[in-house]
All heavy atoms as TSV, in Angstrom:
chain	resi	resn	atom	element	x	y	z
A	1	MET	N	N	140.393	49.522	129.902
A	1	MET	CA	C	140.165	49.781	131.332
A	1	MET	C	C	141.053	48.818	132.164
A	1	MET	O	O	141.057	47.728	132.000
A	1	MET	CB	C	138.626	49.575	131.616
A	1	MET	CG	C	138.376	49.772	133.156
A	1	MET	SD	S	136.578	49.807	133.400
A	1	MET	CE	C	136.457	51.354	134.133
A	2	GLU	N	N	141.903	49.548	132.876
A	2	GLU	CA	C	142.946	48.770	133.630
A	2	GLU	C	C	142.332	47.865	134.661
A	2	GLU	O	O	141.254	48.150	135.377
A	2	GLU	CB	C	143.846	49.642	134.314
A	2	GLU	CG	C	144.922	49.038	135.065
A	2	GLU	CD	C	145.950	49.897	135.793
A	2	GLU	OE1	O	146.147	51.118	135.254
A	2	GLU	OE2	O	146.541	49.498	136.775
A	3	GLY	N	N	142.759	46.540	134.581
A	3	GLY	CA	C	142.238	45.480	135.621
A	3	GLY	C	C	140.870	44.993	135.140
A	3	GLY	O	O	140.284	44.137	135.851
A	4	ALA	N	N	140.312	45.341	133.862
A	4	ALA	CA	C	139.171	44.753	133.389
A	4	ALA	C	C	139.350	43.215	133.124
A	4	ALA	O	O	140.512	42.773	132.794
A	4	ALA	CB	C	138.823	45.389	132.057
A	5	HIS	N	N	138.357	42.465	133.356
A	5	HIS	CA	C	138.376	41.148	133.146
A	5	HIS	C	C	137.449	40.733	131.998
A	5	HIS	O	O	136.288	41.159	132.170
A	5	HIS	CB	C	138.021	40.241	134.335
A	5	HIS	CG	C	137.917	38.808	134.189
A	5	HIS	ND1	N	138.987	37.931	134.042
A	5	HIS	CD2	C	136.771	37.939	134.262
A	5	HIS	CE1	C	138.501	36.806	133.823
A	5	HIS	NE2	N	137.204	36.714	134.006
A	6	VAL	N	N	137.853	39.905	131.079
A	6	VAL	CA	C	136.873	39.602	130.043
A	6	VAL	C	C	136.626	38.009	130.196
A	6	VAL	O	O	137.557	37.196	130.309
A	6	VAL	CB	C	137.556	39.737	128.569
A	6	VAL	CG1	C	136.664	39.169	127.501
A	6	VAL	CG2	C	137.938	41.232	128.326
A	7	SER	N	N	135.302	37.763	130.249
A	7	SER	CA	C	134.945	36.415	130.376
A	7	SER	C	C	134.712	35.708	129.073
A	7	SER	O	O	134.253	36.302	128.116
A	7	SER	CB	C	133.591	36.419	131.197
A	7	SER	OG	O	133.085	35.097	131.317
A	8	GLU	N	N	134.948	34.481	129.084
A	8	GLU	CA	C	134.843	33.637	127.913
A	8	GLU	C	C	133.300	33.141	127.832
A	8	GLU	O	O	133.033	32.598	126.932
A	8	GLU	CB	C	135.758	32.390	127.838
A	8	GLU	CG	C	137.237	32.808	127.775
A	8	GLU	CD	C	137.511	33.648	126.495
A	8	GLU	OE1	O	137.031	33.206	125.449
A	8	GLU	OE2	O	138.247	34.585	126.545
A	9	HIS	N	N	132.548	33.384	128.829
A	9	HIS	CA	C	131.206	32.920	128.928
A	9	HIS	C	C	130.213	33.803	128.133
A	9	HIS	O	O	130.360	34.928	128.335
A	9	HIS	CB	C	130.772	32.849	130.413
A	9	HIS	CG	C	129.256	32.567	130.540
A	9	HIS	ND1	N	128.792	31.270	130.303
A	9	HIS	CD2	C	128.138	33.308	130.719
A	9	HIS	CE1	C	127.474	31.268	130.618
A	9	HIS	NE2	N	127.028	32.525	130.933
A	10	LYS	N	N	129.526	33.158	127.168
A	10	LYS	CA	C	128.580	34.098	126.427
A	10	LYS	C	C	127.362	34.029	127.095
A	10	LYS	O	O	126.933	32.976	127.356
A	10	LYS	CB	C	128.637	33.491	124.979
A	10	LYS	CG	C	129.898	33.727	124.239
A	10	LYS	CD	C	129.715	33.396	122.696
A	10	LYS	CE	C	130.920	33.744	121.875
A	10	LYS	NZ	N	130.834	33.481	120.477
A	11	LEU	N	N	126.581	35.181	127.136
A	11	LEU	CA	C	125.345	35.265	127.545
A	11	LEU	C	C	124.387	35.058	126.503
A	11	LEU	O	O	124.607	35.361	125.347
A	11	LEU	CB	C	125.051	36.640	128.268
A	11	LEU	CG	C	125.951	37.082	129.327
A	11	LEU	CD1	C	125.562	38.455	129.781
A	11	LEU	CD2	C	125.717	36.081	130.571
A	12	ALA	N	N	123.237	34.423	126.825
A	12	ALA	CA	C	122.077	34.129	125.785
A	12	ALA	C	C	120.982	35.134	126.092
A	12	ALA	O	O	120.944	35.629	127.303
A	12	ALA	CB	C	121.578	32.741	125.914
A	13	PRO	N	N	120.126	35.467	125.182
A	13	PRO	CA	C	119.068	36.324	125.522
A	13	PRO	C	C	118.282	35.895	126.638
A	13	PRO	O	O	117.906	34.574	126.910
A	13	PRO	CB	C	118.231	36.214	124.154
A	13	PRO	CG	C	119.133	35.924	123.160
A	13	PRO	CD	C	120.120	34.949	123.762
A	14	GLY	N	N	117.962	36.783	127.608
A	14	GLY	CA	C	117.255	36.414	128.828
A	14	GLY	C	C	118.157	36.145	130.012
A	14	GLY	O	O	117.719	36.183	131.009
A	15	ASP	N	N	119.461	35.899	129.856
A	15	ASP	CA	C	120.293	35.638	130.914
A	15	ASP	C	C	120.453	36.867	131.817
A	15	ASP	O	O	120.503	38.070	131.133
A	15	ASP	CB	C	121.757	35.203	130.418
A	15	ASP	CG	C	121.834	33.701	129.903
A	15	ASP	OD1	O	120.848	33.023	130.020
A	15	ASP	OD2	O	122.882	33.438	129.349
A	16	LYS	N	N	120.766	36.666	132.991
A	16	LYS	CA	C	121.201	37.864	133.846
A	16	LYS	C	C	122.610	38.148	133.563
A	16	LYS	O	O	123.531	37.308	133.630
A	16	LYS	CB	C	120.919	37.569	135.235
A	16	LYS	CG	C	119.434	37.518	135.615
A	16	LYS	CD	C	119.251	37.314	137.143
A	16	LYS	CE	C	117.737	37.203	137.459
A	16	LYS	NZ	N	117.491	37.144	138.890
A	17	ALA	N	N	122.791	39.547	133.388
A	17	ALA	CA	C	124.326	39.926	133.207
A	17	ALA	C	C	124.972	39.981	134.506
A	17	ALA	O	O	124.305	40.324	135.568
A	17	ALA	CB	C	124.178	41.234	132.502
A	18	PRO	N	N	126.265	39.634	134.430
A	18	PRO	CA	C	127.039	39.827	135.683
A	18	PRO	C	C	127.091	41.288	136.056
A	18	PRO	O	O	127.128	42.125	135.085
A	18	PRO	CB	C	128.317	39.164	135.385
A	18	PRO	CG	C	128.525	39.263	133.821
A	18	PRO	CD	C	127.075	39.216	133.318
A	19	ASP	N	N	127.228	41.572	137.250
A	19	ASP	CA	C	127.479	42.976	137.811
A	19	ASP	C	C	128.776	43.547	137.172
A	19	ASP	O	O	129.778	42.790	137.104
A	19	ASP	CB	C	127.371	43.029	139.228
A	19	ASP	CG	C	127.299	44.619	139.670
A	19	ASP	OD1	O	126.640	45.329	138.896
A	19	ASP	OD2	O	127.952	45.039	140.710
A	20	PHE	N	N	128.785	44.744	136.838
A	20	PHE	CA	C	130.044	45.425	136.476
A	20	PHE	C	C	129.779	46.948	136.616
A	20	PHE	O	O	128.712	47.557	136.870
A	20	PHE	CB	C	130.344	45.105	134.968
A	20	PHE	CG	C	129.259	45.531	134.002
A	20	PHE	CD1	C	129.150	46.831	133.587
A	20	PHE	CD2	C	128.292	44.660	133.604
A	20	PHE	CE1	C	128.075	47.212	132.709
A	20	PHE	CE2	C	127.298	44.900	132.755
A	20	PHE	CZ	C	127.174	46.395	132.254
A	21	THR	N	N	130.933	47.668	136.697
A	21	THR	CA	C	130.910	49.034	136.822
A	21	THR	C	C	131.815	49.687	135.726
A	21	THR	O	O	132.870	49.205	135.504
A	21	THR	CB	C	131.607	49.503	138.165
A	21	THR	OG1	O	130.734	48.927	139.300
A	21	THR	CG2	C	131.513	51.058	138.407
A	22	LEU	N	N	131.165	50.501	134.946
A	22	LEU	CA	C	131.906	51.371	133.912
A	22	LEU	C	C	131.500	52.784	133.882
A	22	LEU	O	O	130.492	53.144	134.470
A	22	LEU	CB	C	131.449	50.640	132.591
A	22	LEU	CG	C	131.961	49.174	132.324
A	22	LEU	CD1	C	131.257	48.707	130.923
A	22	LEU	CD2	C	133.378	49.237	132.151
A	23	PRO	N	N	132.351	53.603	133.277
A	23	PRO	CA	C	131.972	55.045	133.217
A	23	PRO	C	C	130.788	55.288	132.157
A	23	PRO	O	O	130.770	54.776	131.231
A	23	PRO	CB	C	133.221	55.749	132.815
A	23	PRO	CG	C	133.982	54.682	132.241
A	23	PRO	CD	C	133.647	53.366	132.758
A	24	ASP	N	N	129.931	56.284	132.583
A	24	ASP	CA	C	129.002	56.681	131.662
A	24	ASP	C	C	129.503	57.610	130.646
A	24	ASP	O	O	130.653	57.967	130.692
A	24	ASP	CB	C	127.614	57.073	132.425
A	24	ASP	CG	C	127.892	58.434	133.101
A	24	ASP	OD1	O	128.936	59.171	133.015
A	24	ASP	OD2	O	126.907	58.843	133.989
A	25	ALA	N	N	128.703	58.343	129.917
A	25	ALA	CA	C	129.127	59.241	128.895
A	25	ALA	C	C	129.856	60.411	129.469
A	25	ALA	O	O	130.623	61.131	128.821
A	25	ALA	CB	C	127.896	59.683	128.046
A	26	ASP	N	N	129.523	60.694	130.703
A	26	ASP	CA	C	130.160	61.925	131.416
A	26	ASP	C	C	131.232	61.447	132.311
A	26	ASP	O	O	131.977	62.315	133.003
A	26	ASP	CB	C	129.250	62.597	132.372
A	26	ASP	CG	C	128.060	63.154	131.539
A	26	ASP	OD1	O	128.161	63.752	130.426
A	26	ASP	OD2	O	126.752	63.093	132.063
A	27	GLY	N	N	131.657	60.187	132.273
A	27	GLY	CA	C	132.822	59.615	133.064
A	27	GLY	C	C	132.456	59.208	134.585
A	27	GLY	O	O	133.255	58.881	135.368
A	28	THR	N	N	131.179	59.247	134.817
A	28	THR	CA	C	130.642	58.946	136.227
A	28	THR	C	C	130.433	57.382	136.210
A	28	THR	O	O	129.711	56.852	135.392
A	28	THR	CB	C	129.318	59.491	136.533
A	28	THR	OG1	O	129.563	61.024	136.343
A	28	THR	CG2	C	128.884	59.345	137.903
A	29	PRO	N	N	131.189	56.697	137.226
A	29	PRO	CA	C	131.061	55.301	137.239
A	29	PRO	C	C	129.435	54.887	137.592
A	29	PRO	O	O	128.786	55.497	138.446
A	29	PRO	CB	C	131.833	54.888	138.540
A	29	PRO	CG	C	132.852	55.984	138.762
A	29	PRO	CD	C	132.084	57.328	138.167
A	30	VAL	N	N	129.021	53.892	136.907
A	30	VAL	CA	C	127.673	53.358	136.967
A	30	VAL	C	C	127.896	51.776	137.214
A	30	VAL	O	O	128.542	51.226	136.339
A	30	VAL	CB	C	126.793	53.700	135.762
A	30	VAL	CG1	C	125.474	52.949	135.967
A	30	VAL	CG2	C	126.678	55.178	135.555
A	31	SER	N	N	127.292	51.260	138.168
A	31	SER	CA	C	127.175	49.841	138.478
A	31	SER	C	C	125.945	49.124	137.911
A	31	SER	O	O	124.806	49.864	138.197
A	31	SER	CB	C	127.388	49.472	139.861
A	31	SER	OG	O	128.685	49.807	140.266
A	32	LEU	N	N	125.971	48.205	137.196
A	32	LEU	CA	C	124.773	47.431	136.702
A	32	LEU	C	C	123.775	47.319	137.953
A	32	LEU	O	O	122.621	47.387	137.944
A	32	LEU	CB	C	124.940	46.275	136.143
A	32	LEU	CG	C	123.831	45.476	135.433
A	32	LEU	CD1	C	123.221	46.448	134.350
A	32	LEU	CD2	C	124.360	44.219	134.619
A	33	SER	N	N	124.449	46.823	139.127
A	33	SER	CA	C	123.603	46.471	140.210
A	33	SER	C	C	122.838	47.764	140.823
A	33	SER	O	O	121.825	47.577	141.414
A	33	SER	CB	C	124.482	45.980	141.468
A	33	SER	OG	O	125.404	46.857	141.823
A	34	SER	N	N	123.287	48.957	140.447
A	34	SER	CA	C	122.629	50.164	141.027
A	34	SER	C	C	121.323	50.419	140.211
A	34	SER	O	O	120.373	51.249	140.497
A	34	SER	CB	C	123.432	51.417	140.793
A	34	SER	OG	O	123.732	51.652	139.463
A	35	LEU	N	N	121.176	49.703	139.083
A	35	LEU	CA	C	119.956	49.783	138.223
A	35	LEU	C	C	118.996	48.624	138.390
A	35	LEU	O	O	118.038	48.446	137.626
A	35	LEU	CB	C	120.420	49.863	136.695
A	35	LEU	CG	C	121.331	50.998	136.409
A	35	LEU	CD1	C	121.937	50.874	134.995
A	35	LEU	CD2	C	120.669	52.355	136.575
A	36	ARG	N	N	119.331	47.763	139.314
A	36	ARG	CA	C	118.470	46.580	139.717
A	36	ARG	C	C	116.990	46.880	139.730
A	36	ARG	O	O	116.573	47.957	140.349
A	36	ARG	CB	C	118.950	45.869	140.863
A	36	ARG	CG	C	118.223	44.433	141.085
A	36	ARG	CD	C	118.907	43.583	142.016
A	36	ARG	NE	N	120.387	43.600	142.018
A	36	ARG	CZ	C	121.191	42.930	141.189
A	36	ARG	NH1	N	120.560	42.140	140.132
A	36	ARG	NH2	N	122.452	42.910	141.223
A	37	GLY	N	N	116.104	46.162	139.096
A	37	GLY	CA	C	114.664	46.465	139.186
A	37	GLY	C	C	114.193	47.340	138.033
A	37	GLY	O	O	113.005	47.398	137.848
A	38	ARG	N	N	115.137	47.795	137.257
A	38	ARG	CA	C	114.736	48.745	136.083
A	38	ARG	C	C	115.090	47.788	134.814
A	38	ARG	O	O	116.105	47.094	134.845
A	38	ARG	CB	C	115.361	49.984	136.132
A	38	ARG	CG	C	115.032	50.710	137.307
A	38	ARG	CD	C	116.024	51.953	137.473
A	38	ARG	NE	N	116.031	52.895	136.415
A	38	ARG	CZ	C	116.832	53.890	136.167
A	38	ARG	NH1	N	117.699	54.206	137.180
A	38	ARG	NH2	N	116.881	54.640	135.180
A	39	ARG	N	N	114.482	48.103	133.781
A	39	ARG	CA	C	114.758	47.591	132.449
A	39	ARG	C	C	116.078	48.300	131.968
A	39	ARG	O	O	116.039	49.636	131.944
A	39	ARG	CB	C	113.659	47.562	131.517
A	39	ARG	CG	C	112.645	46.560	131.887
A	39	ARG	CD	C	111.512	46.698	130.934
A	39	ARG	NE	N	110.423	45.843	131.261
A	39	ARG	CZ	C	109.639	45.075	130.539
A	39	ARG	NH1	N	109.851	45.149	129.202
A	39	ARG	NH2	N	108.734	44.332	130.991
A	40	VAL	N	N	117.089	47.638	131.545
A	40	VAL	CA	C	118.316	48.291	131.082
A	40	VAL	C	C	118.633	47.636	129.768
A	40	VAL	O	O	118.639	46.335	129.522
A	40	VAL	CB	C	119.410	48.054	132.121
A	40	VAL	CG1	C	120.703	48.641	131.660
A	40	VAL	CG2	C	119.043	48.616	133.430
A	41	ILE	N	N	119.216	48.497	128.766
A	41	ILE	CA	C	119.953	48.052	127.595
A	41	ILE	C	C	121.351	48.198	127.802
A	41	ILE	O	O	121.790	49.302	128.105
A	41	ILE	CB	C	119.400	48.844	126.406
A	41	ILE	CG1	C	117.819	48.654	126.192
A	41	ILE	CG2	C	120.257	48.480	125.226
A	41	ILE	CD1	C	117.346	49.443	125.023
A	42	VAL	N	N	121.956	47.168	127.683
A	42	VAL	CA	C	123.436	47.081	127.796
A	42	VAL	C	C	123.958	47.040	126.417
A	42	VAL	O	O	123.787	46.009	125.642
A	42	VAL	CB	C	123.943	45.949	128.645
A	42	VAL	CG1	C	125.548	45.934	128.748
A	42	VAL	CG2	C	123.372	45.933	129.982
A	43	TYR	N	N	124.643	48.025	126.020
A	43	TYR	CA	C	125.059	48.328	124.546
A	43	TYR	C	C	126.602	48.210	124.474
A	43	TYR	O	O	127.301	49.039	125.061
A	43	TYR	CB	C	124.585	49.680	124.046
A	43	TYR	CG	C	125.006	50.087	122.756
A	43	TYR	CD1	C	125.080	49.323	121.689
A	43	TYR	CD2	C	125.368	51.514	122.651
A	43	TYR	CE1	C	125.474	49.753	120.542
A	43	TYR	CE2	C	125.865	51.975	121.486
A	43	TYR	CZ	C	125.891	51.175	120.395
A	43	TYR	OH	O	126.311	51.626	119.189
A	44	PHE	N	N	127.054	47.089	123.885
A	44	PHE	CA	C	128.576	46.972	123.674
A	44	PHE	C	C	128.803	47.082	122.236
A	44	PHE	O	O	127.981	46.578	121.416
A	44	PHE	CB	C	129.022	45.514	124.265
A	44	PHE	CG	C	128.902	45.429	125.709
A	44	PHE	CD1	C	127.827	44.871	126.267
A	44	PHE	CD2	C	129.903	45.867	126.563
A	44	PHE	CE1	C	127.632	44.633	127.632
A	44	PHE	CE2	C	129.763	45.718	127.882
A	44	PHE	CZ	C	128.687	45.084	128.352
A	45	TYR	N	N	129.904	47.574	121.847
A	45	TYR	CA	C	130.271	47.529	120.521
A	45	TYR	C	C	131.797	47.392	120.348
A	45	TYR	O	O	132.600	47.706	121.332
A	45	TYR	CB	C	129.898	48.892	119.791
A	45	TYR	CG	C	130.304	50.045	120.401
A	45	TYR	CD1	C	131.487	50.742	120.069
A	45	TYR	CD2	C	129.555	50.662	121.494
A	45	TYR	CE1	C	131.961	51.868	120.768
A	45	TYR	CE2	C	129.938	51.799	122.048
A	45	TYR	CZ	C	131.129	52.361	121.739
A	45	TYR	OH	O	131.512	53.579	122.302
A	46	PRO	N	N	132.250	46.698	119.330
A	46	PRO	CA	C	133.688	46.413	119.144
A	46	PRO	C	C	134.599	47.557	118.937
A	46	PRO	O	O	135.733	47.491	119.350
A	46	PRO	CB	C	133.810	45.352	118.033
A	46	PRO	CG	C	132.484	45.622	117.169
A	46	PRO	CD	C	131.505	46.181	118.214
A	47	ALA	N	N	134.200	48.592	118.167
A	47	ALA	CA	C	135.167	49.789	117.876
A	47	ALA	C	C	134.145	50.945	117.709
A	47	ALA	O	O	133.252	50.882	116.995
A	47	ALA	CB	C	135.705	49.346	116.547
A	48	ALA	N	N	134.672	51.902	118.415
A	48	ALA	CA	C	133.863	53.261	118.369
A	48	ALA	C	C	134.228	53.878	116.977
A	48	ALA	O	O	135.344	53.698	116.396
A	48	ALA	CB	C	134.402	54.104	119.523
A	49	MET	N	N	133.281	54.732	116.601
A	49	MET	CA	C	133.505	55.524	115.408
A	49	MET	C	C	133.571	54.723	114.182
A	49	MET	O	O	134.280	55.139	113.234
A	49	MET	CB	C	134.602	56.585	115.591
A	49	MET	CG	C	134.591	57.357	116.812
A	49	MET	SD	S	132.999	58.342	117.090
A	49	MET	CE	C	133.231	59.619	116.181
A	50	THR	N	N	132.880	53.703	114.081
A	50	THR	CA	C	132.735	52.767	112.895
A	50	THR	C	C	131.375	52.783	112.350
A	50	THR	O	O	130.404	53.200	113.102
A	50	THR	CB	C	133.242	51.255	113.210
A	50	THR	OG1	O	132.253	50.688	114.169
A	50	THR	CG2	C	134.777	51.270	113.815
A	51	PRO	N	N	131.180	52.470	111.204
A	51	PRO	CA	C	129.789	52.393	110.557
A	51	PRO	C	C	128.841	51.611	111.305
A	51	PRO	O	O	127.666	51.870	111.537
A	51	PRO	CB	C	129.973	51.927	109.118
A	51	PRO	CG	C	131.384	52.078	108.908
A	51	PRO	CD	C	132.249	52.076	110.117
A	52	GLY	N	N	129.325	50.456	111.892
A	52	GLY	CA	C	128.425	49.449	112.588
A	52	GLY	C	C	127.936	50.161	113.946
A	52	GLY	O	O	126.737	50.057	114.194
A	53	CYS	N	N	128.895	50.657	114.664
A	53	CYS	CA	C	128.495	51.292	116.000
A	53	CYS	C	C	127.537	52.450	115.759
A	53	CYS	O	O	126.523	52.701	116.583
A	53	CYS	CB	C	129.740	51.449	116.838
A	53	CYS	SG	S	130.540	53.000	116.565
A	54	THR	N	N	127.867	53.243	114.716
A	54	THR	CA	C	127.103	54.289	114.380
A	54	THR	C	C	125.768	53.990	114.060
A	54	THR	O	O	124.690	54.537	114.559
A	54	THR	CB	C	127.717	55.280	113.326
A	54	THR	OG1	O	129.039	55.551	113.734
A	54	THR	CG2	C	126.875	56.472	112.950
A	55	THR	N	N	125.552	53.031	113.304
A	55	THR	CA	C	124.199	52.545	112.812
A	55	THR	C	C	123.337	52.139	114.017
A	55	THR	O	O	122.234	52.433	114.151
A	55	THR	CB	C	124.306	51.354	111.829
A	55	THR	OG1	O	124.983	51.767	110.601
A	55	THR	CG2	C	122.888	50.787	111.500
A	56	GLN	N	N	124.055	51.260	114.992
A	56	GLN	CA	C	123.377	50.837	116.177
A	56	GLN	C	C	122.965	51.969	117.125
A	56	GLN	O	O	121.932	52.080	117.577
A	56	GLN	CB	C	124.257	49.845	116.990
A	56	GLN	CG	C	124.373	48.576	116.406
A	56	GLN	CD	C	125.115	47.556	117.310
A	56	GLN	OE1	O	126.251	47.805	117.684
A	56	GLN	NE2	N	124.451	46.393	117.579
A	57	ALA	N	N	123.908	52.998	117.269
A	57	ALA	CA	C	123.746	54.021	118.155
A	57	ALA	C	C	122.445	54.874	117.606
A	57	ALA	O	O	121.521	55.225	118.310
A	57	ALA	CB	C	124.805	54.939	118.272
A	58	CYS	N	N	122.373	55.061	116.269
A	58	CYS	CA	C	121.378	55.893	115.661
A	58	CYS	C	C	120.003	55.067	115.816
A	58	CYS	O	O	119.036	55.716	115.920
A	58	CYS	CB	C	121.734	56.187	114.262
A	58	CYS	SG	S	122.934	57.332	114.010
A	59	ASP	N	N	120.023	53.811	115.672
A	59	ASP	CA	C	118.797	52.949	115.770
A	59	ASP	C	C	118.157	53.156	117.234
A	59	ASP	O	O	117.084	53.387	117.365
A	59	ASP	CB	C	119.134	51.492	115.558
A	59	ASP	CG	C	117.799	50.667	115.622
A	59	ASP	OD1	O	116.922	51.071	114.774
A	59	ASP	OD2	O	117.817	49.777	116.362
A	60	PHE	N	N	119.101	53.153	118.245
A	60	PHE	CA	C	118.731	53.514	119.617
A	60	PHE	C	C	118.012	54.806	119.735
A	60	PHE	O	O	116.900	54.928	120.320
A	60	PHE	CB	C	119.739	53.337	120.579
A	60	PHE	CG	C	120.086	51.895	120.929
A	60	PHE	CD1	C	121.411	51.476	121.005
A	60	PHE	CD2	C	119.133	51.053	121.550
A	60	PHE	CE1	C	121.847	50.201	121.296
A	60	PHE	CE2	C	119.492	49.688	121.802
A	60	PHE	CZ	C	120.840	49.309	121.695
A	61	ARG	N	N	118.783	55.753	119.099
A	61	ARG	CA	C	118.296	57.149	119.294
A	61	ARG	C	C	116.967	57.319	118.566
A	61	ARG	O	O	115.965	57.901	119.158
A	61	ARG	CB	C	119.276	58.055	118.582
A	61	ARG	CG	C	118.854	59.604	118.584
A	61	ARG	CD	C	119.529	60.285	117.482
A	61	ARG	NE	N	119.214	59.863	116.059
A	61	ARG	CZ	C	120.055	59.748	115.081
A	61	ARG	NH1	N	121.155	60.471	115.204
A	61	ARG	NH2	N	119.631	59.307	113.916
A	62	ASP	N	N	116.733	56.666	117.322
A	62	ASP	CA	C	115.659	56.856	116.534
A	62	ASP	C	C	114.443	56.163	117.161
A	62	ASP	O	O	113.185	56.365	116.840
A	62	ASP	CB	C	115.871	56.354	115.077
A	62	ASP	CG	C	116.798	57.081	114.369
A	62	ASP	OD1	O	117.203	58.324	114.721
A	62	ASP	OD2	O	117.356	56.564	113.288
A	63	ASN	N	N	114.665	55.154	117.978
A	63	ASN	CA	C	113.500	54.406	118.579
A	63	ASN	C	C	113.466	54.593	120.039
A	63	ASN	O	O	112.810	53.730	120.701
A	63	ASN	CB	C	113.889	52.921	118.337
A	63	ASN	CG	C	113.633	52.406	116.914
A	63	ASN	OD1	O	112.486	52.578	116.399
A	63	ASN	ND2	N	114.652	52.273	116.089
A	64	LEU	N	N	114.057	55.754	120.605
A	64	LEU	CA	C	113.992	56.012	121.976
A	64	LEU	C	C	112.511	56.076	122.618
A	64	LEU	O	O	112.179	55.534	123.558
A	64	LEU	CB	C	114.765	57.314	122.405
A	64	LEU	CG	C	114.936	57.560	123.700
A	64	LEU	CD1	C	115.735	56.485	124.463
A	64	LEU	CD2	C	115.766	58.828	123.948
A	65	ASN	N	N	111.560	56.620	121.799
A	65	ASN	CA	C	110.242	56.781	122.300
A	65	ASN	C	C	109.620	55.454	122.378
A	65	ASN	O	O	108.843	55.029	123.452
A	65	ASN	CB	C	109.395	57.660	121.280
A	65	ASN	CG	C	109.834	59.052	121.486
A	65	ASN	OD1	O	110.264	59.499	122.516
A	65	ASN	ND2	N	109.526	59.971	120.425
A	66	SER	N	N	109.853	54.536	121.446
A	66	SER	CA	C	109.285	53.148	121.374
A	66	SER	C	C	109.854	52.423	122.664
A	66	SER	O	O	109.091	51.783	123.474
A	66	SER	CB	C	109.570	52.355	120.242
A	66	SER	OG	O	108.921	53.006	119.144
A	67	LEU	N	N	111.149	52.580	122.935
A	67	LEU	CA	C	111.832	51.931	124.104
A	67	LEU	C	C	111.337	52.395	125.353
A	67	LEU	O	O	110.981	51.594	126.307
A	67	LEU	CB	C	113.330	52.106	123.959
A	67	LEU	CG	C	114.085	51.454	122.886
A	67	LEU	CD1	C	115.468	52.020	122.593
A	67	LEU	CD2	C	114.036	49.937	123.050
A	68	ALA	N	N	111.094	53.758	125.530
A	68	ALA	CA	C	110.557	54.298	126.637
A	68	ALA	C	C	109.102	53.855	126.940
A	68	ALA	O	O	108.774	53.522	128.173
A	68	ALA	CB	C	110.691	55.803	126.577
A	69	ALA	N	N	108.369	53.746	125.908
A	69	ALA	CA	C	106.915	53.217	125.947
A	69	ALA	C	C	106.888	51.789	126.460
A	69	ALA	O	O	105.937	51.421	127.169
A	69	ALA	CB	C	106.221	53.381	124.795
A	70	ALA	N	N	107.927	51.091	126.223
A	70	ALA	CA	C	107.935	49.635	126.528
A	70	ALA	C	C	108.485	49.483	127.982
A	70	ALA	O	O	108.424	48.325	128.508
A	70	ALA	CB	C	108.863	48.890	125.529
A	71	GLY	N	N	108.940	50.649	128.528
A	71	GLY	CA	C	109.406	50.490	129.877
A	71	GLY	C	C	110.894	50.315	129.985
A	71	GLY	O	O	111.502	49.974	130.927
């Protein structure tokens, strides 16, 4: 993404994520700040279409009902 800035600061579990705007699956820009007050899973992966990202994505899909029930 042009103009993207990568921070060297690592977040720990429970840290508040910095605001950012990225395209969703349909290409529509979504800002983290627009989801304030809602529980959000931010899912990053190093390389698309690899066994690791596929396993993680399938895990989210397979546990969607449990995630939704947890809010």
